[in-house]
N, C-alpha and C positions, 0 to 999 in steps of 0.2 A: 481673526474673524473673517470668514468668507461670505460674501453675499452677491446676489445678482446685481449687475449694474443697470442703471436706468438713464434716461435722458438728463436727469438732474446731476448725474456724475460726469457729463461730457467734458467740462472744462478741466477738472482735476485729472481725469484719465488721459486726455490729450497732452496735458502739461507733463505728466509722468512719462508717457510714451515718447514724447518729443525729445527727451534727454538722449535717446538713441534712435533718432528719427529714421535712419536708413534701415536698421535692424527691424524696426517696428512698422515698416512701410505697409505690410499687408493688413495689420490690425488697424492702423490709422485709416487706411483707404476704405476698409469695410465699415468702420464707424461712420466715416463721412458719407459713404454711398448708401448705407442701409440702416444706420442708427442702432437703436437698442431694442426695438420691438418688432422682431420678425420671427416667423416660425423656424426659418432655416439658420438663424443666427442668434447666438446668445453670448453674453460676456459676464464674467465674474471678476470681482476684485477681492484681493486679500488685504486686510487693514490691520494695523497694529493697535495697541491699546489707546493710542492718541488719535485714532481715526485717520492716520496717514496711510495712504495707499502704498503697498509693498510689492504687489504683483498683479498681473492681469492674465486671464485665460479667455481665449476666443474659441467659440465653436462656430464654424461655417459649414453647414451640412454635416458631413462626417469627418471634417478636418478640424484639428485642434492646434492652436499655437499658444504655448505658455510663455510668459515673459516675466522676469524679475532681475534685479541688479545685485542684490545682496547674496553672496555665496552661501551664507548660512540660512537662506530662506527655507522654510518648511513646506515641502511640496505635497504633503499628504492630502490636504484638502483638494488640490487640483487633481491629484491622482484618483481620488474617489469619484470626482465628477466624470473624468474620462472613462473610468471603469464602468460607470453606470450606462454608458452608451453601448448598446449591443450591436453586433455586426461589424462592418468595416470601419476601421479607424486609421486615419492618417494624422500622425503627430509630427510637427515640424517646428524648427526654430534654430537659434544658434546652438552650435554643438555643445557648449558648456552647460546649457540649460537642458537640452534634450537627453543628454547622457544620464541625467538624474531620473528619467522616466523609463529607462530601458527595462527595469525590473517588472513593470506592469504589462509590458508587451514583449514577453520573452521569445515569441515565435515570429516577431515582425521582421520584415525585410528592411535593411538599412541602406540608405543612399546618402552620400555626402558630396557636396560641391564647395568650391571656394567662394567666399562672399567678399566682394570688393566694394570700396566706397571712394568717391571722388568729391573733394571739398573745395579744391582751388583749381585755377585755370593755368597755372604756371607752365605746364608741359603740353598743353593743347596746341594744335596747329592753328595758325591765324589766317592762312591763305586758303579759304574755302569758298571761292566766289561762285562756283557752278553748282552749289548745293541748292536743291529745291525742297520746299515743305509741301508734302503731299496733301492734295485736296481730295474730296470724295471721288471726283472723276478720274483720279490717278490709281484707284484701288486695283484695277485690272493689271496695270503695269507692275505694281508691287507684287501682286499675286503671281504673275508670270515669272518674275525674278525668283521668288521664294520656291517656286515649283522646281527650279533647277538645282536646289540645294538639297543634298541627300537627307540631312537631319530634319528638314522641314517638309519634304515631299510626302505625299500620301497621308496627310493629316488634314483635319478640318479646321485646325487652329488658325490657319492662314487662308481660309476661304475668302472669296471676294466679298461675300456678305459680312463676314466678321471684320474684315478690314474697313469696309464702309461704316459699319456700326461703331467701330472704335473711333473713327474720324468724326462721325456725327456726335457721339457722346462726349468727345474730347477727353476720354479716359487715358489717352496717350497720343503721341504724335509720331510722324514718320518723316525722316529726312532722306533724300535720295539723290543720286546722280544719274544722268541719261547719256547715251551715246548719240552718234550722229543720226541714228535711225529712230530717235525718240523712245528707245527702250530703256527701262530702268536697269542699271548695271551694278549699283551698290546701294546699300540701304542700312540705316540705323534707326531704331525705334525705341519708344518708351511705352511703358504700361503701368497700371496701378498708380498713376500720378495723384498726389495729394498736396496739401499746402506746404509740406515740409520737404518732400523728396519724390523721386521717381525711379522706377526700375528700367534699366536698359535691357532690351530684348531684341530678338530677331535681327542681329547684326550679320550682314552677309554681302558677298560680292560674287558675281558670276565668274565661273572658273577661268575663262579666257581673259578676264580683266584683273586678275589677282596680282599681288606683288607690285602694284603701281601706286600704293598709298591711298587709294580711293576710300577704303573703309575707314582709315584714320581720319580722312578729311570729313566724311559724313558724321562720324562719331564726335569729332572735335566741335563741329558746328552745333550739333545737337546739345552737347554738354555745355558749351559756352552760353547758349541761349537760356538754358535752365539755371545755370549758376548765376547768371545775371538777374534771374527772377528770385534769387535767394534760396534755391532748392539744392539739396545734395543729390548726387547720382549714386546708384548702386547697381550691382549686377552679380550674377552667378556665372562661374565657368568651371569646367572640368578638363578642358582641352589645353594642355601646356602651351601650345603655339598661340592660341588665342590669348592666353594669359599674358604672354610676353608683349603683345600689342597693347593690351589694356594697361599694363604696368608702365609701359613707355609713355603713355599719355597722362599718367599721374594717378591712376587708380591704385589703391593700396588694399591688400588683403587684410581684413580686420578680424575675420572669423571663418569658421567652416559652418555652412548651413546643412543641417542634418534632417533627414526625413525617415520616420519609422512607419512602415505600412503593414497593417494587419488586415488581411482579407477575411 
């Protein structure tokens, strides 16, 4: 049986999702931030005959994330809900789940990245004395650094205003290093933080300061603090060189995260 989830379902849904908290970071975060009663967000649950939850489907605007654990899970009900959404559809999730939805989006563009998780601090660096935690007044320094990075340049994702809002809302945190001119030279950030986990994003070092271990120091300090709070860390990557750094610090690839985009 599939039904709409409500506030009364919060505890059972979060307990179910927390079994794979990193994979379900986005669903958990959206529940914590927006609840169950928003025009732009809906959640459905699939229950067995004993009323035990077996799967969850999130709609956030035109984006859908399905999740279930049992390989024999019947996706038809979730497929029908997704197909009822006319127009643009973005379907994402762990590859082993999303693969079962390809048949309803045959013309969709597929994108995949590696999904990594960090659960312990064994391989993290301990000597990170010069790392600072960004405050709202540091937003311009962080923005200036990110503007020098090709993959971040010319987007509004890292505008000064968005960085300030992130720090104000505490939806993520930013750790960084400065040079002798008080300029930010290396940064590691989180986003989509919730009670169980956080996503590492926006990790970067200015070109002339690379290959000195600064990124590893920033990221290690960030991860140490979050792990000490009882949270797991996760991240996406598709750059093999970046992947080597993450794996060296203890991140383990646990899945591929796949996105199907139908315009």
